[in-house]
C-alpha positions in Angstrom: 0.0 0.0 0.0 1.5 3.4 -1.0 1.7 6.4 1.3 -1.2 8.2 -0.3 -3.5 5.2 0.1 -2.4 4.7 3.7 -3.3 8.3 4.5 -6.7 7.8 3.1 -7.1 4.4 4.7 -10.7 5.1 5.7 -11.6 4.4 2.1 -10.4 0.9 2.5 -13.5 0.2 4.6 -16.5 -0.8 2.5 -19.1 0.3 5.0 -17.5 3.8 5.2 -17.5 4.1 1.4 -21.2 3.3 1.4 -21.8 5.9 4.1 -19.7 8.5 2.4 -21.4 8.0 -1.0 -24.9 8.2 0.5 -23.9 11.3 2.5 -22.6 13.0 -0.6 -25.9 12.6 -2.4 -28.0 13.6 0.5 -25.9 16.6 1.5 -26.3 18.2 -1.9 -30.0 18.2 -1.2 -29.4 19.5 2.3 -27.5 22.5 1.1 -30.1 23.2 -1.6 -32.7 23.3 1.1 -30.6 25.5 3.3 -30.2 28.1 0.6 -33.9 27.8 -0.5 -35.1 28.2 3.1 -33.2 31.3 3.8 -34.4 32.8 0.5 -38.0 31.8 1.1 -38.1 33.4 4.6 -36.5 36.6 3.4 -39.1 36.8 0.6 -42.0 36.2 2.9 -40.9 38.5 5.7 -38.2 40.8 4.3 -36.6 40.6 7.7 -33.0 39.5 8.5 -34.2 38.7 12.0 -36.7 36.2 10.7 -34.0 34.6 8.6 -31.9 34.2 11.7 -34.8 33.0 13.8 -35.7 30.3 11.3 -32.2 28.9 11.3 -32.2 29.2 15.1 -35.4 27.1 15.4 -33.8 24.4 13.2 -31.2 24.0 16.0 -33.5 24.5 19.0 -34.3 20.8 19.2 -30.6 20.0 19.4 -30.3 22.4 22.3 -33.2 20.9 24.2 -32.9 17.2 23.4 -29.4 16.2 22.3 -28.0 15.4 25.8 -30.8 12.9 26.3 -30.2 11.7 22.7 -26.6 11.0 23.6 -27.7 8.5 26.2 -30.0 6.8 23.7 -27.2 6.6 21.1 -25.0 4.8 23.6 -27.8 2.3 24.4 -29.1 1.3 21.0 -27.9 0.0 17.6 -26.9 3.2 15.7 -27.8 2.0 12.2 -31.6 1.6 12.6 -31.6 4.8 14.6 -30.0 6.7 11.8 -32.4 5.2 9.3 -35.3 6.6 11.3 -33.8 10.0 11.6 -33.1 10.2 7.9 -36.6 9.1 7.0 -38.1 11.7 9.3 -36.0 14.5 7.8 -37.1 13.3 4.4 -40.7 13.9 5.4 -39.9 17.4 6.6 -38.4 18.3 3.3 -41.3 16.9 1.3 -43.8 18.7 3.5 -42.0 22.0 2.8 -42.2 21.3 -1.0 -45.9 20.5 -0.7 -46.7 23.7 1.2 -44.8 25.8 -1.4 -46.3 24.1 -4.4 -49.9 24.4 -3.1 -49.4 28.1 -2.3 -50.2 27.6 1.4 -46.8 28.2 2.9 -46.7 30.7 5.8 -44.0 31.8 8.2 -45.4 29.9 11.1 -45.6 26.6 9.1 -41.9 27.0 8.1 -41.0 27.6 11.7 -42.9 24.6 13.0 -41.2 22.4 10.5 -37.9 24.0 11.5 -38.5 22.9 15.1 -39.4 19.4 14.0 -36.2 19.1 12.0 -34.2 20.2 15.0 -35.7 17.6 17.3 -34.9 14.8 14.8 -31.4 16.3 14.3 -30.8 16.1 18.1 -30.7 12.3 17.7 -29.2 12.2 14.2 -26.0 14.2 14.8 -24.5 12.2 17.8 -25.6 9.0 16.2 -23.8 9.7 12.9 -20.7 11.1 14.7 -20.4 8.0 16.9 -21.2 5.7 14.0 -18.1 6.8 12.0 -15.6 5.3 14.4 -17.6 2.0 14.2 -17.1 2.0 10.5 -13.3 2.7 10.4 -11.8 2.3 13.9 -9.7 4.9 15.7 -6.7 4.4 13.5 -8.5 5.8 10.4 -10.8 8.2 12.3 -9.0 11.4 11.4 -9.0 10.7 7.7 -12.6 9.5 7.9 -13.8 12.7 9.6 -11.7 14.8 7.1 -13.2 12.9 4.1 -16.7 13.2 5.5 -16.0 17.0 5.9 -14.7 17.1 2.3 -17.9 15.5 1.1 -20.0 17.8 3.2 -18.3 20.8 1.7 -18.2 19.4 -1.8 -22.0 19.4 -1.4 -21.8 22.9 -0.1 -20.3 23.9 -3.5 -22.8 22.0 -5.7 -25.9 22.4 -3.6 -26.0 26.2 -3.3 -25.0 26.6 -7.0 -27.8 24.3 -8.1 -30.2 26.0 -5.7 -29.4 29.4 -7.0 -30.3 28.3 -10.5 -33.4 26.3 -9.5 -34.8 29.1 -7.4 -34.8 31.4 -10.4 -36.1 28.7 -12.8 -38.4 26.4 -10.8 -38.8 28.0 -7.4 -37.8 27.0 -3.9 -40.3 24.1 -3.8 -38.1 22.1 -6.2 -35.1 22.5 -3.9 -37.1 21.1 -1.0 -38.5 18.2 -3.1 -35.1 17.2 -4.4 -33.7 17.3 -0.9 -36.4 14.9 0.2 -35.6 12.5 -2.6 -31.8 12.6 -1.8 -32.3 11.0 1.6 -33.0 7.7 -0.2 -29.2 7.4 -1.0 -28.3 7.5 2.7 -31.0 5.0 3.7 -30.0 2.6 0.9 -26.4 2.8 1.9 -27.2 2.0 5.5 -29.2 -1.1 4.5 -26.3 -2.3 2.3 -23.7 -2.2 5.1 -22.4 -5.5 6.6 -22.0 -4.8 10.3 -21.4 -7.2 13.2 -24.4 -7.9 15.5 -25.1 -5.1 18.0 -23.9 -5.8 21.6 -25.5 -3.6 24.2 -23.1 -2.2 26.9 -24.0 -1.8 30.6 -25.6 1.6 31.1 -26.7 3.8 34.0 -30.2 3.1 35.2 -31.4 6.6 34.3 -30.8 9.0 31.5 -29.8 11.7 34.0 -27.1 9.4 35.5 -25.8 8.8 32.0 -25.5 12.6 31.3 -23.8 13.1 34.7 -21.2 10.5 33.7 -20.4 12.4 30.5 -20.2 15.7 32.4 -17.8 14.2 34.9 -15.6 12.9 32.1 -15.6 16.2 30.2 -14.8 18.3 33.3 -12.2 15.8 34.4 -10.1 16.1 31.3 -8.8 19.7 30.8 -8.3 19.3 27.0 -11.8 18.0 26.4 -13.3 20.7 28.6 -11.5 23.5 26.7 -12.4 21.9 23.3 -16.1 21.9 24.2 -15.9 25.5 25.4 -14.0 26.7 22.4 -16.5 25.1 20.0 -19.3 26.8 21.9 -17.7 30.2 21.5 -17.3 29.7 17.8 -20.8 28.4 17.4 -22.4 31.4 19.1 -20.1 34.2 17.7 -18.4 33.0 14.5 -20.4 30.4 12.6 -23.7 32.4 12.5 -22.3 34.6 9.7 -23.7 31.9 7.4 -27.3 32.8 8.3 -26.6 36.4 7.3 -25.4 35.4 3.8 -28.8 36.2 2.1 -28.7 39.7 3.6 -25.1 40.2 2.6 -25.8 39.0 -1.0 -28.9 41.2 -1.5 -28.2 44.3 0.6 -24.4 44.6 0.8 -23.2 43.2 -2.4 -26.4 44.0 -4.3 -26.7 40.5 -5.9 -29.5 38.1 -6.4 -30.2 34.4 -5.6 -27.4 33.3 -8.0 -25.0 35.6 -6.2 -26.1 34.1 -2.9 -25.4 30.7 -4.2 -21.9 31.7 -5.4 -21.1 33.0 -2.0 -22.1 29.8 -0.3 -20.3 27.8 -3.0 -17.0 29.7 -2.4 -17.3 28.9 1.3 -17.7 25.3 0.4 -14.8 25.2 -2.0 -12.4 26.5 0.7 -13.8 24.1 3.3 -13.5 21.2 0.9 -9.9 22.0 0.1 -9.1 22.4 3.8 -10.7 19.1 4.7 -8.9 17.3 1.8 -5.6 18.8 3.1 -6.3 17.4 6.5 -7.1 13.9 5.1 -3.9 13.8 3.0 -1.6 15.1 5.7 -3.0 12.8 8.2 -0.7 11.9 11.1 1.7 14.7 10.3 -0.7 17.3 11.5 -0.1 18.6 15.1 -3.8 18.7 15.9 -3.8 21.2 18.8 -1.6 23.8 17.1 -3.4 23.5 13.8 -6.8 23.9 15.5 -5.8 27.1 17.2 -4.2 28.5 14.1 -7.2 27.7 12.1 -9.5 29.3 14.7 -7.5 32.5 14.8 -7.3 32.7 11.0 -11.1 32.2 10.8 -11.7 35.2 13.1 -9.4 37.5 11.1 -11.0 36.5 7.8 -14.5 37.2 9.0 -13.4 40.7 10.0 -11.9 41.3 6.6 -15.0 39.8 4.8 -17.2 42.2 6.7 -15.3 45.2 5.3 -15.4 44.3 1.6 -18.0 45.5 -0.9 -16.6 43.7 -4.0 -18.1 40.3 -4.9 -14.8 39.0 -6.2 -12.9 39.8 -3.0 -15.8 38.5 -0.9 -15.6 35.2 -2.7 -11.9 34.8 -2.1 -12.2 35.7 1.6 -15.1 33.3 2.0 -13.0 30.5 0.4 -10.2 31.1 2.9 -12.7 31.4 5.8 -14.2 28.0 4.8 -10.8 26.4 4.9 -10.0 27.8 8.3 -13.5 26.9 9.6 -13.3 23.3 8.6 -9.7 22.9 10.0 -11.0 24.1 13.3 -14.2 22.0 13.4 -12.7 18.8 12.0 -9.8 18.8 14.3 -12.0 19.5 17.3 -14.2 16.6 16.4 -11.2 14.3 15.8 -9.6 15.2 19.1 -12.7 14.7 21.1 -13.4 11.3 19.6 -9.8 10.2 20.1 -9.8 11.3 23.8 -13.2 9.8 24.7 -13.7 6.1 25.8 -16.0 4.0 23.6 -18.7 3.6 26.3 -19.1 7.4 26.5 -18.7 8.3 22.8 -22.4 8.9 22.1 -22.9 11.1 25.1 -19.7 13.1 24.6 -20.5 13.7 21.0 -24.0 14.7 22.1 -22.3 17.5 24.1 -20.3 18.4 21.0 -23.6 18.6 19.1 -25.1 20.6 21.9 -22.5 23.3 21.7 -21.8 23.1 17.9 -25.4 22.9 16.7 -27.6 23.3 19.8 -26.2 26.6 20.7 -26.4 27.9 17.2 -29.9 29.3 18.0 -28.2 31.7 20.4 -25.7 32.6 17.7 -28.3 33.0 14.9 -30.5 35.1 17.3 -27.7 37.4 18.3 -26.4 37.7 14.7 -29.9 38.5 13.4 -30.6 41.0 16.2 -27.3 42.8 15.8 -27.7 42.9 12.0 -31.3 44.2 12.4 -30.2 47.1 14.6 -26.8 47.9 13.1 -25.8 46.0 9.9 -24.9 42.5 8.7 -21.2 43.4 8.2 -21.0 44.8 11.8 -22.5 41.6 13.2 -20.1 39.4 11.2 -17.0 41.5 12.2 -18.1 41.3 15.9 -18.3 37.5 15.7 -14.9 37.3 13.9 -13.2 39.4 16.6 -14.7 37.2 19.3 -13.3 34.0 17.6 -9.8 35.5 17.3 -9.8 36.5 21.0 -11.0 33.1 22.1 -8.3 31.2 20.0 -5.6 33.5 21.3 -6.7 33.1 25.0 -6.7 29.3 24.7 -3.3 29.2 23.0 -1.9 31.4 25.8 -3.6 29.8 28.8 -3.9 26.1 27.8 -0.6 25.0 26.4 -1.5 21.3 26.9 -4.1 21.6 24.1 -1.6 23.4 21.9 0.9 20.6 22.3 -1.6 17.8 21.6 -0.4 15.8 18.6 
């Protein structure tokens, strides 16, 4: 086996290849829906706050239920659980399509479906995160996460670009419908996997005791604790810039739906290249140092992006920001999964989902509110400055994380 193949050893696992292929198809639909949803809400309400609120509601279920979901993930067979979550998310997408096509769509219906999606996602995220290590083992975990991130961001390139065209040609309803159909690829891949029989592990008698075990582990390991806090800061301050992209495209760069799609595609190109770089470099990456460097660079790039009014410069900065963002999140994910024992993986990754996705409503809310009362560029710059300060403080005060290989 040559060096390049070794570095991408996760692809030697048949089950992971099936997972990756299914995810790739489905995620194109997911990104199409993300773009279409933001555009739909902006057209209905003409309010940046409503755009942010809708995205926040899609994460509210994760905030409320994901810690309990982590206990469930550690107790049950993950494959059938993921089949159920994917099927329910398919129904949500098809319901949106039906509402748009029948002309009955209203703001409250969109928001109710956003809450439903979030509740399902509370179980889906920790289940899929913990499932990856079962497909490849810890040895190939970093390349598996990086490749999965590459696929996620390749879809971020294709999905928004397709959505930008479809919205103009066929309307947002077609984006929702195609997303619903795309879930078939994931479900088919899950059924095609050859997995050993599920063996249940001894678990605490109550869900609360299970959560307490995870909290004790996280607080007992300084590196894990700092990783969770750092991801929370980025989730609340930095990552919500994405929900303001419709506002930036229309009101700052004076573009249309296609321009919005290009902005999201540029972000995806940078993120995909960053993830592929991580997958190829593999063991040579000093994870702690690279994570903090990526986090600091992400903050700087957001501040610069907020200052530009040229579409070309904005696209370049978004590509670089996407690269820095994926380096930060993929390495945080890898480090957490490497440090956690198998028996606690679902619960610890539920905490990761709690801060990464569940706290996103707070971020989307604050970003929308700040943008409503000041401007979208100011809200983005404020978040970027917060991320830069957080990365610098961790690098200064927690050298153990910086030295983690």
